[in-house]
C-alpha positions as CSV (number, residue, x, y, z in Angstrom):
1,M,11.4,-1.9,5.5
2,K,11.9,0.5,3.5
3,L,9.1,3.4,3.4
4,I,8.8,5.6,0.8
5,S,6.6,9.1,1.2
6,W,6.1,11.1,-2.3
7,N,4.7,13.8,-3.8
8,I,3.3,13.0,-8.1
9,A,2.0,15.9,-8.7
10,G,-1.3,14.6,-10.4
11,R,1.4,14.3,-13.5
12,L,-0.4,10.8,-15.6
13,S,2.2,12.0,-18.6
14,C,4.6,10.6,-16.3
15,V,2.3,7.5,-14.8
16,N,3.8,4.9,-16.2
17,K,7.5,6.1,-15.3
18,Q,6.5,6.9,-12.0
19,I,5.7,3.2,-11.6
20,R,8.3,1.1,-12.5
21,Y,9.9,3.8,-10.4
22,L,8.1,2.3,-7.2
23,L,8.3,-1.1,-8.5
24,D,12.4,-0.8,-9.1
25,G,13.1,0.7,-6.0
26,N,11.5,-2.9,-3.3
27,F,9.6,-0.4,-1.3
28,D,7.9,-2.6,1.7
29,I,5.5,1.3,2.6
30,I,4.6,3.6,-0.6
31,C,2.2,6.8,0.3
32,L,1.7,9.2,-2.9
33,Q,0.7,12.4,-3.5
34,E,-1.1,13.9,-5.4
35,V,-3.1,11.3,-6.8
36,I,-5.9,12.9,-10.2
37,S,-8.1,9.8,-10.8
38,K,-7.2,8.9,-14.0
39,A,-3.6,8.5,-12.6
40,E,-4.7,6.0,-9.6
41,V,-6.5,3.9,-11.9
42,P,-3.1,2.9,-13.7
43,I,-1.7,2.9,-10.4
44,V,-4.1,0.2,-8.1
45,K,-3.8,-2.2,-11.3
46,Q,-0.6,-2.6,-11.8
47,F,1.3,-2.2,-8.0
48,K,-2.6,-5.2,-7.7
49,S,-1.5,-7.1,-10.4
50,S,1.8,-7.6,-8.6
51,G,0.5,-8.6,-5.6
52,Y,0.3,-5.4,-3.3
53,N,-2.8,-3.8,-1.2
54,S,-4.2,-0.4,-1.4
55,I,-5.8,1.8,-0.3
56,N,-7.1,5.7,-0.5
57,S,-8.0,8.3,1.3
58,V,-11.4,8.3,-0.7
59,P,-13.7,6.7,-3.5
60,N,-11.8,7.1,-6.7
61,S,-15.4,7.4,-8.3
62,S,-16.1,11.4,-6.2
63,L,-13.1,12.9,-6.5
64,P,-13.2,15.8,-8.7
65,N,-11.6,16.4,-12.5
66,K,-10.4,19.9,-11.6
67,G,-9.9,22.1,-8.5
68,K,-8.3,21.8,-4.7
69,H,-10.0,18.4,-3.9
70,K,-9.0,16.6,-7.5
71,Y,-5.5,15.1,-5.6
72,N,-6.0,11.9,-3.3
73,L,-3.8,9.9,-1.3
74,L,-2.5,6.5,-1.5
75,I,-1.1,3.7,1.1
76,I,0.9,0.1,0.0
77,S,2.5,-2.7,0.6
78,K,3.2,-6.0,0.5
79,A,1.6,-6.2,3.3
80,D,-2.1,-6.3,5.2
81,I,-3.9,-3.3,4.5
82,K,-6.8,-1.9,7.2
83,H,-7.9,1.7,6.4
84,K,-8.1,3.6,9.5
85,P,-11.2,6.4,8.8
86,P,-10.3,9.6,10.7
87,L,-11.5,9.7,14.3
88,H,-12.2,13.9,14.7
89,P,-13.9,15.7,12.0
90,I,-12.1,16.4,9.0
91,K,-12.5,19.1,6.2
92,W,-11.1,18.4,3.6
93,K,-11.1,13.8,3.8
94,E,-8.9,13.9,1.0
95,K,-5.5,15.2,2.2
96,Y,-5.6,12.6,5.7
97,L,-5.7,9.1,5.0
98,R,-4.2,6.4,7.8
99,G,-4.3,2.4,7.5
100,L,-2.3,-0.6,9.9
101,L,-0.4,-2.8,8.8
102,K,1.6,-6.7,9.4
103,F,5.4,-7.0,9.5
104,D,6.9,-9.4,10.9
105,S,3.3,-9.8,13.2
106,K,3.5,-6.3,14.0
107,D,1.1,-3.3,13.8
108,I,2.0,-0.4,12.1
109,E,-0.3,2.6,12.8
110,V,0.6,4.9,8.6
111,T,-0.3,7.7,8.1
112,T,0.5,9.8,5.1
113,M,-1.4,14.2,5.1
114,H,-1.7,16.4,2.3
115,V,-1.3,19.7,4.9
116,P,-3.2,22.6,1.9
117,P,-0.7,25.4,0.4
118,G,-1.5,28.5,2.5
119,S,0.1,31.0,-0.9
120,S,-3.1,29.5,-2.1
121,N,-5.9,28.4,0.8
122,G,-5.6,31.4,4.0
123,I,-6.3,29.9,7.0
124,E,-7.0,26.7,5.8
125,K,-3.7,24.8,5.9
126,I,-3.9,25.9,9.9
127,V,-7.2,24.5,10.4
128,S,-6.3,21.3,7.6
129,I,-3.0,20.5,10.8
130,E,-5.7,21.1,13.2
131,Q,-7.9,18.9,12.3
132,F,-4.7,16.6,10.8
133,Y,-2.7,16.4,15.0
134,E,-6.5,15.8,16.6
135,N,-5.8,12.2,15.4
136,I,-3.2,11.5,15.1
137,I,-2.7,12.3,19.6
138,D,-5.6,10.2,19.9
139,S,-3.5,7.0,18.4
140,K,-2.5,3.7,20.3
141,S,-0.9,2.6,18.7
142,K,2.9,1.8,19.2
143,Y,4.6,1.4,15.9
144,R,3.7,4.8,14.0
145,I,5.1,6.4,11.1
146,I,3.6,10.1,9.7
147,C,4.1,11.2,6.2
148,G,3.3,13.5,3.7
149,D,3.8,16.8,2.1
150,W,3.3,19.1,4.6
151,N,4.4,22.3,3.4
152,T,5.9,23.8,6.0
153,P,8.9,24.8,7.5
154,R,10.0,28.2,6.2
155,E,13.6,27.8,6.6
156,E,15.6,25.5,9.0
157,S,18.5,26.9,10.7
158,E,21.6,24.6,12.3
159,N,20.8,24.9,15.1
160,G,17.6,23.6,14.7
161,K,15.7,26.8,14.7
162,I,12.4,26.5,12.8
163,T,10.6,29.3,11.3
164,T,7.4,29.2,10.3
165,W,4.8,30.5,7.3
166,M,4.0,33.3,9.7
167,E,5.0,36.4,8.7
168,S,3.6,35.5,5.7
169,R,0.6,36.3,7.6
170,S,-2.0,38.6,8.4
171,E,-0.7,40.7,12.3
172,N,-4.0,38.7,13.9
173,E,-3.6,34.9,12.0
174,R,0.6,34.7,13.2
175,E,0.3,33.3,16.9
176,R,-2.4,30.5,14.9
177,W,-0.3,30.1,12.1
178,D,2.8,29.9,14.0
179,G,1.4,27.4,16.1
180,G,-0.4,25.4,13.8
181,E,2.6,24.5,11.5
182,R,4.6,23.9,15.0
183,L,2.2,21.1,15.9
184,L,3.8,19.0,13.2
185,L,7.4,20.4,13.1
186,E,7.8,19.9,16.8
187,G,3.9,18.7,18.6
188,L,4.4,15.3,17.2
189,K,7.7,14.9,19.9
190,D,5.2,15.2,23.0
191,I,3.1,11.2,21.9
192,G,7.4,10.2,21.2
193,I,7.3,10.8,17.2
194,Y,10.0,12.6,16.3
195,D,11.5,13.7,12.6
196,S,13.4,10.6,11.1
197,F,15.8,12.8,8.4
198,R,16.7,14.9,11.9
199,Q,17.2,11.7,14.1
200,L,19.5,10.3,12.0
201,H,21.6,13.4,10.7
202,G,20.3,16.8,12.8
203,Y,20.5,20.5,11.2
204,G,24.0,20.9,9.6
205,L,23.3,19.1,6.8
206,K,20.9,20.8,4.2
207,D,18.3,19.0,2.1
208,Y,15.4,20.6,0.5
209,S,12.0,18.0,-1.8
210,W,10.8,20.9,-3.2
211,Y,12.6,24.7,-5.3
212,I,10.7,27.4,-6.4
213,N,12.1,31.0,-8.3
214,T,11.8,33.9,-6.5
215,K,13.1,37.1,-7.1
216,D,16.4,35.9,-4.8
217,G,17.1,32.6,-7.0
218,I,16.2,29.7,-6.4
219,K,14.9,28.6,-2.9
220,G,14.7,25.3,-1.7
221,R,12.2,24.1,0.8
222,R,11.8,20.6,3.0
223,Y,8.1,20.3,2.8
224,D,8.4,16.4,3.1
225,H,8.4,14.0,5.7
226,I,8.4,10.8,7.4
227,H,8.5,11.1,10.7
228,S,8.2,7.7,13.7
229,S,7.8,6.7,17.0
230,D,10.0,5.7,19.3
231,T,9.8,2.3,19.6
232,L,11.1,2.3,15.0
233,V,15.2,2.4,15.4
234,I,16.2,4.6,12.1
235,E,18.2,3.2,9.7
236,K,18.6,5.7,7.3
237,C,16.1,8.5,5.9
238,Y,17.2,10.4,2.7
239,Y,15.7,12.4,-0.9
240,D,15.8,10.9,-3.6
241,H,16.4,14.2,-5.7
242,S,16.3,11.8,-8.9
243,V,12.7,11.6,-10.1
244,R,12.3,15.4,-9.5
245,E,15.6,15.9,-11.8
246,S,14.3,13.4,-14.3
247,K,10.2,15.5,-14.0
248,L,8.6,12.9,-12.1
249,S,7.4,15.3,-10.3
250,D,8.2,18.4,-9.0
251,H,8.8,16.9,-5.5
252,S,12.2,14.6,-4.5
253,A,11.6,11.1,-3.4
254,I,12.1,11.1,0.7
255,I,12.6,7.4,1.7
256,S,13.3,5.7,5.2
257,E,14.6,2.4,6.6
258,F,13.5,1.2,9.5
259,N,14.0,-1.4,11.9
260,F,11.4,-2.8,15.1
261,D,13.2,-1.6,19.0
């Protein structure tokens, strides 16, 4: 079972190339973030004509054309997909999507999320993570995959130490901020869901999915994630940088291949 999670950056100008890349990849499950309304129409149409099913986080017609809430999420697969609404309220509804897919007679719960960046949304980032996490921990599905662009962590060291964006916040926000980011980065382990990339490669391998120019030079961030339940066997997990290098997005895609336990 081959899954890709990719922030396509709302790039309408190259949507046909993005579609071709995804179709050529022969993915069983496709999770997309930052899908603008005008891009969603051709994506869904093309995949439907190729025999795929899809669900989105909010109705396309309700997406604004501008502003912070213009991005949708998509889960696409040839498997049947049943949209599972949030169990608890979520303020940024367009940034959380959960579906139930059937593979080899097994139900796989797939959740994709796009955590709002703290640099432009402040504490709303942590509020969103807290709400996402509340929904995640209440699910009882045996086979689970959770993925997306989470805009965290800031850094990871070779000994496994994770640095959040806590230090960039005001003193009265830091404790909540640090704890919030760690809900996804570390807290998922408490319910048997682990970082697929780190499970395979440990912390010795440095890799990043997004880059930014800073006063100290170009910095890489591993913002894009796939985490999976311990009931799934991780065969592969890696970043495909070709889509970023060819400017199909400003994010690299993350890809995992799984088998059942």
